[in-house]
N, C-alpha and C positions, 0 to 999 in steps of 0.2 A: 090108574095113577094114584099113588098114595102120597098124601101131603103130610109132611112131618112138622110138628110144632117146634119152633126154634126154642133153645134154652133161654129163659128169662131170669132176671135177677130175683133174689128172695123177696125184695120189696114188692114186686109185682105179684109173685106167687102168693104172698100173704094177704093181698087185697081181696075183699069180698067180690064174688062174681057180679058183673054188671058192666055198664057202659064204660066207666073209667078204666076198668081192667082191660077191656077189649081194645080201647083206644091206645093204652100204654103198650100192649102187646104188638099192635100194628105199627106203632112208632119205633119200637125196638127192631122189628123186622125190617122196616124201611131203613133204619140206621145201619143195620148189618149189610143190606144190599148196597147202600151208598159206600160203605167202607170197602167192600169187596170190589167196587167199581173205581176206587181211588178218589172218590169225591168227599174229601174230609170236611169241607164246610157244610155240605148237605147232611153228612152224618151227624155233625154237631147240632144242627138244627133239630133233627129228629130226636136225638138224645135229650136235648133240652125240653122238647115237648113231652117226652115220656116222663121226665123228672117232674115237670109241672103237674102232670096228670096224677102221679103217685102221691103228690103232696096235697092234692085236693084243690088246686088252683085252677 
């Protein structure tokens, strides 16, 4: 089974490799899963966490 890396925003792509980038990518993936499941509130929570990670908070 081949796992494909989901597309991420340029803000995350430009981050140096490390824990913050990994967390942001995981949050984007979780947001996409929630969106596809119709869970808009959960999607928003994950997007918010991803944004906070990219801003260094």
